[in-house]
C-alpha positions as CSV (number, residue, x, y, z in Angstrom):
1,M,0.0,0.0,0.0
2,R,2.9,2.4,0.8
3,R,4.3,1.9,-2.6
4,L,1.0,2.8,-4.2
5,L,0.8,6.0,-2.2
6,D,4.3,7.0,-3.4
7,T,3.5,6.7,-7.0
8,S,3.1,9.9,-9.0
9,F,0.1,8.4,-10.8
10,F,-1.8,7.9,-7.4
11,R,-0.8,11.4,-6.2
12,Y,-1.9,12.8,-9.5
13,F,-5.2,11.2,-9.2
14,V,-5.8,12.3,-5.6
15,F,-4.9,15.9,-6.3
16,G,-6.6,15.8,-9.6
17,C,-9.8,14.8,-7.7
18,I,-9.4,17.9,-5.6
19,A,-9.2,20.1,-8.6
20,A,-12.0,18.2,-10.4
21,S,-14.2,18.6,-7.4
22,L,-13.6,22.3,-7.5
23,Q,-14.4,22.4,-11.1
24,V,-17.7,20.5,-10.8
25,A,-18.7,22.7,-7.9
26,T,-17.9,25.8,-9.9
27,L,-19.7,24.4,-12.9
28,A,-22.8,23.8,-10.8
29,L,-22.6,27.4,-9.3
30,L,-22.2,29.0,-12.8
31,V,-25.1,26.9,-14.3
32,E,-27.6,27.1,-11.3
33,I,-26.9,30.6,-9.9
34,V,-25.3,32.6,-12.7
35,R,-27.4,30.8,-15.4
36,L,-24.4,30.4,-17.8
37,A,-24.8,27.8,-20.5
38,P,-23.4,24.5,-19.3
39,V,-20.6,24.2,-22.0
40,Y,-19.4,27.8,-21.3
41,A,-19.6,27.2,-17.5
42,S,-17.6,24.0,-17.9
43,T,-14.9,25.8,-19.7
44,V,-14.7,28.6,-17.2
45,A,-14.7,26.1,-14.4
46,F,-12.1,24.1,-16.1
47,Y,-9.6,27.0,-16.2
48,F,-10.4,27.9,-12.6
49,A,-9.5,24.4,-11.6
50,V,-6.4,24.5,-13.7
51,V,-4.8,27.1,-11.5
52,V,-5.3,25.0,-8.4
53,N,-4.3,21.8,-10.2
54,Y,-1.0,23.4,-11.4
55,F,0.2,24.2,-7.9
56,L,-1.0,20.9,-6.4
57,Q,0.6,18.8,-9.1
58,R,3.8,20.7,-9.2
59,R,4.3,20.6,-5.5
60,F,2.9,17.3,-4.3
61,T,2.7,15.0,-7.3
62,F,5.8,15.6,-9.4
63,R,7.7,17.5,-6.6
64,S,9.2,19.5,-9.4
65,D,11.9,22.1,-9.2
66,E,11.1,23.3,-12.8
67,P,10.9,27.1,-12.6
68,H,7.4,28.5,-13.0
69,L,8.4,30.5,-16.0
70,Q,9.2,27.2,-17.9
71,A,6.6,24.9,-16.3
72,L,3.5,27.1,-16.3
73,P,3.3,27.9,-20.0
74,K,3.7,24.2,-20.8
75,F,1.0,23.4,-18.2
76,L,-1.3,25.9,-19.7
77,A,-0.7,24.5,-23.2
78,V,-1.5,20.9,-22.1
79,S,-4.5,22.2,-20.1
80,T,-5.8,24.1,-23.2
81,L,-5.6,20.8,-25.1
82,G,-7.5,19.2,-22.1
83,A,-10.0,22.0,-22.2
84,G,-10.7,21.2,-25.9
85,I,-11.1,17.5,-25.1
86,N,-13.3,18.4,-22.2
87,A,-15.6,20.7,-24.3
88,V,-16.1,18.1,-27.0
89,A,-16.7,15.3,-24.7
90,F,-18.9,17.4,-22.4
91,S,-21.0,18.7,-25.3
92,L,-21.6,15.2,-26.6
93,L,-22.3,13.7,-23.2
94,T,-24.8,16.4,-22.1
95,T,-27.0,15.3,-25.0
96,V,-27.7,12.0,-23.2
97,M,-27.1,12.7,-19.4
98,H,-27.2,15.4,-16.8
99,Y,-24.4,17.9,-17.0
100,V,-22.7,16.9,-13.7
101,F,-22.4,13.3,-14.7
102,A,-21.3,14.4,-18.2
103,Q,-18.5,16.5,-16.6
104,A,-17.4,13.7,-14.4
105,L,-17.0,11.4,-17.4
106,A,-15.3,14.0,-19.5
107,L,-12.8,14.6,-16.7
108,L,-11.8,11.0,-16.7
109,L,-10.9,11.3,-20.4
110,V,-9.0,14.6,-19.8
111,F,-7.2,13.0,-16.7
112,S,-5.5,10.3,-18.7
113,V,-4.2,12.7,-21.4
114,N,-3.1,15.4,-18.9
115,Y,-1.2,12.9,-16.7
116,A,0.8,11.5,-19.6
117,L,1.6,14.9,-21.0
118,S,2.4,16.4,-17.6
119,R,4.8,13.6,-16.7
120,L,6.5,13.6,-20.1
121,L,6.6,17.3,-21.0
122,I,6.0,19.6,-18.1
123,F,7.4,18.7,-14.7
124,R,11.0,17.8,-14.5
125,T,12.4,16.6,-11.2
126,R,16.0,17.0,-10.1
127,R,17.8,13.6,-9.9
128,D,19.8,12.8,-6.8
129,D,23.0,13.1,-8.7
130,E,22.2,16.6,-10.1
131,A,23.2,19.8,-8.2
132,P,20.4,22.2,-7.6
133,D,20.2,25.0,-10.1
134,T,21.0,28.3,-8.2
135,G,21.3,30.5,-11.2
136,Q,18.8,32.0,-13.6
137,A,16.2,29.3,-13.0
138,Q,15.8,30.3,-9.4
139,A,14.6,33.9,-10.7
140,G,11.6,32.2,-12.4
141,K,10.3,30.4,-9.2
């Protein structure tokens, strides 16, 4: 069990669930209170959750020392791809089910794409044999 808790995939899932819960709550608020159309509300909620997700994933999942000025633009690019996937899946799913369930299913699809791309392209972690970067990279943190 300890080994599972130490895996980046498990941590990504746990912290992703926190961000996803925030997204679904924001979606419901925007649809029910603000009366925004569900697809637009989903996109706004998605980017709201992206901000929270970035900091959670960077710090707790990947434990990255990649400077924000390098990691954040890549994270936003991957998230924009995820937003597109989310919008298409959400739009299709809302034709056959309630928007909250549609959002949950769309997020499962986005989750798998975002994890793979985050691990490969965004968050680098310093290996034990590398010295910490104390130069220019620190200025971007």
